[in-house]
NUTIVEX-316179 format. One record per residue: residue in one letter; x, y, z of N, C-alpha, C in turn; chain. Coordinates in steps of 0.05 Angstrom, whole numbers, plus 5000, padded with zeros to 4 digits. Layout:
BEGIN
A:X:Y:Z:X:Y:Z:X:Y:Z:A
...
//
This chain:
BEGIN
X:5940:4879:4872:5928:4883:4846:5899:4893:4849:A
X:5885:4884:4869:5857:4891:4873:5854:4921:4878:A
X:5873:4934:4893:5871:4962:4898:5874:4978:4872:A
X:5889:4969:4853:5892:4983:4828:5867:4983:4811:A
X:5851:4962:4814:5827:4961:4797:5804:4978:4808:A
X:5806:4988:4832:5785:5004:4844:5789:5034:4839:A
X:5812:5042:4829:5817:5071:4827:5798:5085:4808:A
X:5788:5072:4786:5769:5087:4769:5743:5093:4785:A
X:5735:5074:4802:5711:5078:4818:5714:5101:4837:A
X:5738:5102:4850:5743:5124:4868:5744:5151:4854:A
X:5756:5151:4830:5758:5176:4815:5730:5186:4806:A
X:5713:5167:4798:5686:5174:4790:5670:5185:4813:A
X:5673:5173:4837:5659:5182:4861:5669:5210:4868:A
X:5695:5215:4867:5706:5241:4873:5696:5262:4854:A
X:5695:5256:4829:5685:5275:4809:5655:5281:4814:A
X:5640:5260:4821:5612:5264:4826:5608:5282:4850:A
X:5624:5278:4871:5622:5295:4895:5630:5323:4889:A
X:5651:5327:4874:5661:5354:4868:5641:5370:4851:A
X:5628:5356:4832:5609:5370:4815:5580:5368:4823:A
X:5575:5356:4846:5548:5354:4857:5530:5335:4841:A
X:5541:5316:4828:5525:5297:4813:5515:5276:4833:A
X:5489:5272:4833:5478:5252:4852:5487:5224:4844:A
X:5494:5209:4864:5502:5181:4860:5477:5164:4867:A
X:5467:5149:4848:5443:5133:4855:5449:5111:4874:A
X:5430:5106:4892:5433:5084:4911:5418:5060:4901:A
X:5430:5036:4904:5415:5012:4895:5391:5009:4914:A
X:5368:5004:4902:5343:5000:4917:5328:4977:4906:A
X:5308:4969:4922:5289:4948:4913:5261:4961:4912:A
X:5255:4976:4891:5229:4990:4891:5205:4971:4893:A
X:5207:4947:4882:5185:4929:4883:5180:4919:4911:A
X:5201:4913:4926:5198:4905:4953:5187:4928:4970:A
X:5196:4952:4965:5185:4975:4979:5156:4979:4973:A
X:5148:4977:4948:5120:4980:4941:5103:4958:4954:A
X:5113:4934:4956:5098:4913:4969:5094:4920:4999:A
X:5115:4931:5012:5113:4938:5040:5093:4961:5044:A
X:5094:4981:5026:5075:5003:5028:5047:4993:5025:A
X:5042:4976:5006:5015:4965:5002:5006:4949:5026:A
X:5024:4933:5038:5016:4918:5062:5008:4936:5085:A
X:5025:4956:5090:5019:4975:5112:4992:4990:5107:A
X:4988:4997:5082:4963:5011:5075:4939:4993:5078:A
X:4941:4968:5069:4919:4949:5072:4913:4945:5102:A
X:4934:4943:5118:4930:4940:5147:4916:4964:5159:A
X:4923:4988:5150:4910:5013:5159:4881:5013:5151:A
X:4875:5004:5127:4847:5003:5118:4831:4983:5135:A
X:4844:4961:5142:4831:4941:5159:4825:4953:5187:A
X:4844:4968:5197:4839:4982:5223:4816:5002:5221:A
X:4815:5017:5200:4793:5036:5196:4766:5022:5194:A
X:4766:4999:5180:4742:4983:5178:4733:4973:5205:A
X:4752:4966:5222:4745:4956:5249:4732:4979:5266:A
X:4742:5003:5263:4731:5026:5278:4703:5032:5267:A
X:4700:5031:5240:4673:5034:5228:4654:5014:5240:A
X:4663:4989:5242:4646:4967:5253:4638:4973:5282:A
X:4656:4984:5298:4650:4991:5325:4629:5013:5327:A
X:4631:5032:5309:4612:5054:5309:4584:5047:5298:A
X:4584:5033:5276:4560:5028:5260:4547:5001:5268:A
X:4563:4982:5276:4552:4956:5283:4555:4935:5261:A
X:4566:4943:5239:4571:4925:5217:4593:4937:5199:A
X:4604:4920:5182:4623:4930:5162:4608:4942:5138:A
X:4621:4959:5123:4607:4969:5099:4600:4946:5080:A
X:4578:4949:5067:4571:4928:5047:4591:4929:5024:A
X:4591:4908:5009:4609:4908:4985:4602:4931:4967:A
X:4576:4937:4964:4568:4959:4947:4577:4986:4958:A
X:4575:4990:4984:4585:5015:4997:4615:5017:4994:A
X:4629:4994:4997:4657:4992:4993:4673:5010:5012:A
X:4698:5014:5006:4716:5030:5022:4707:5060:5023:A
X:4691:5068:5003:4681:5096:5002:4666:5103:5028:A
X:4654:5083:5041:4640:5087:5066:4658:5096:5089:A
X:4684:5093:5085:4703:5103:5106:4708:5133:5104:A
X:4701:5145:5081:4706:5174:5078:4680:5189:5073:A
X:4660:5177:5062:4634:5190:5057:4612:5176:5073:A
X:4596:5191:5087:4575:5180:5103:4554:5166:5085:A
X:4551:5140:5088:4531:5126:5072:4502:5129:5082:A
X:4498:5147:5101:4472:5152:5112:4464:5133:5135:A
X:4484:5124:5149:4480:5106:5172:4479:5122:5198:A
X:4462:5114:5216:4458:5129:5241:4482:5135:5258:A
X:4499:5116:5262:4521:5120:5281:4548:5124:5267:A
X:4548:5131:5242:4573:5136:5227:4586:5160:5240:A
X:4612:5157:5247:4627:5179:5260:4652:5185:5245:A
X:4652:5181:5219:4676:5186:5202:4680:5215:5196:A
X:4698:5220:5178:4713:5201:5162:4733:5185:5178:A
X:4738:5161:5170:4756:5143:5184:4784:5142:5171:A
X:4787:5157:5150:4813:5160:5137:4819:5190:5135:A
X:4843:5198:5143:4849:5227:5143:4852:5239:5115:A
X:4864:5224:5097:4870:5235:5070:4854:5224:5048:A
X:4830:5214:5054:4814:5203:5033:4823:5174:5026:A
X:4811:5163:5005:4817:5136:4997:4844:5135:4983:A
X:4862:5118:4993:4888:5116:4980:4887:5098:4956:A
X:4906:5101:4938:4910:5081:4916:4934:5065:4923:A
X:4935:5041:4912:4959:5024:4917:4983:5037:4904:A
X:5007:5027:4910:5032:5039:4899:5033:5038:4868:A
X:5015:5023:4855:5015:5020:4826:4993:5037:4814:A
X:4980:5054:4830:4960:5073:4820:4932:5062:4817:A
X:4926:5039:4829:4900:5027:4827:4886:5028:4855:A
X:4859:5028:4855:4845:5028:4880:4848:5001:4895:A
X:4848:5002:4921:4848:4977:4937:4821:4964:4934:A
X:4820:4938:4936:4796:4922:4932:4784:4915:4960:A
X:4758:4912:4960:4744:4906:4985:4719:4889:4979:A
X:4713:4871:4998:4688:4856:4996:4681:4846:5024:A
X:4656:4842:5029:4646:4831:5053:4646:4801:5050:A
X:4654:4786:5071:4654:4757:5070:4639:4746:5094:A
X:4628:4723:5092:4614:4710:5114:4634:4699:5134:A
X:4658:4690:5124:4677:4677:5142:4691:4696:5161:A
X:4702:4717:5149:4719:4735:5165:4707:4763:5170:A
X:4686:4769:5156:4675:4796:5158:4682:4813:5134:A
X:4707:4813:5126:4715:4828:5102:4742:4819:5092:A
X:4748:4826:5068:4775:4823:5056:4782:4850:5044:A
X:4807:4858:5047:4818:4882:5034:4844:4873:5021:A
X:4848:4882:4996:4872:4872:4982:4880:4891:4959:A
X:4904:4886:4950:4915:4898:4925:4924:4874:4909:A
X:4921:4876:4883:4929:4854:4865:4958:4857:4857:A
X:4974:4873:4871:5002:4875:4865:5008:4890:4840:A
X:5033:4889:4831:5042:4905:4809:5029:4899:4782:A
X:5019:4875:4778:5007:4868:4753:4977:4874:4752:A
X:4965:4880:4775:4937:4887:4775:4918:4863:4770:A
X:4928:4839:4772:4913:4815:4766:4914:4796:4790:A
X:4893:4779:4794:4894:4760:4816:4918:4741:4813:A
X:4929:4733:4835:4951:4714:4835:4977:4729:4829:A
X:4997:4715:4823:5023:4727:4816:5044:4719:4836:A
X:5069:4724:4828:5092:4719:4844:5111:4743:4844:A
X:5128:4744:4864:5147:4766:4865:5133:4792:4869:A
X:5140:4812:4852:5128:4838:4854:5098:4838:4847:A
X:5088:4817:4834:5060:4815:4827:5044:4800:4848:A
X:5056:4793:4870:5042:4779:4891:5019:4796:4902:A
X:4996:4784:4907:4973:4798:4918:4980:4805:4948:A
X:4971:4828:4957:4974:4836:4984:4946:4836:4996:A
X:4942:4819:5016:4915:4812:5026:4914:4813:5056:A
X:4893:4825:5067:4889:4825:5096:4859:4820:5102:A
X:4854:4803:5121:4827:4798:5131:4829:4798:5161:A
X:4808:4805:5175:4809:4806:5205:4813:4778:5217:A
//
């Protein structure tokens, strides 16, 4: 009996193939966006580490991530440290940055909701050295 209930699905797939209709694949866009944001934040942290090696300090909070692409007028700046300019997070917002006494810096995205905190797709993506 189970084989008989699948025939409409097979017919629909055959028609889609014959007429070139794309068949959507199930995806988890929010999980993918979270992964993209994490990889990007890690890349920004790496660029900040190279900046620190060249200049002797991290960019100030006021200089922000912009110091990775535009020379803030520091003597040993050897950038740009990002090939394609400053990225935005997968939700179209700039990544956040601040200097801290404990770790040196924090880089983060506030997730899909753009607000601190959150769960699931709205979870903050945060990296510190």
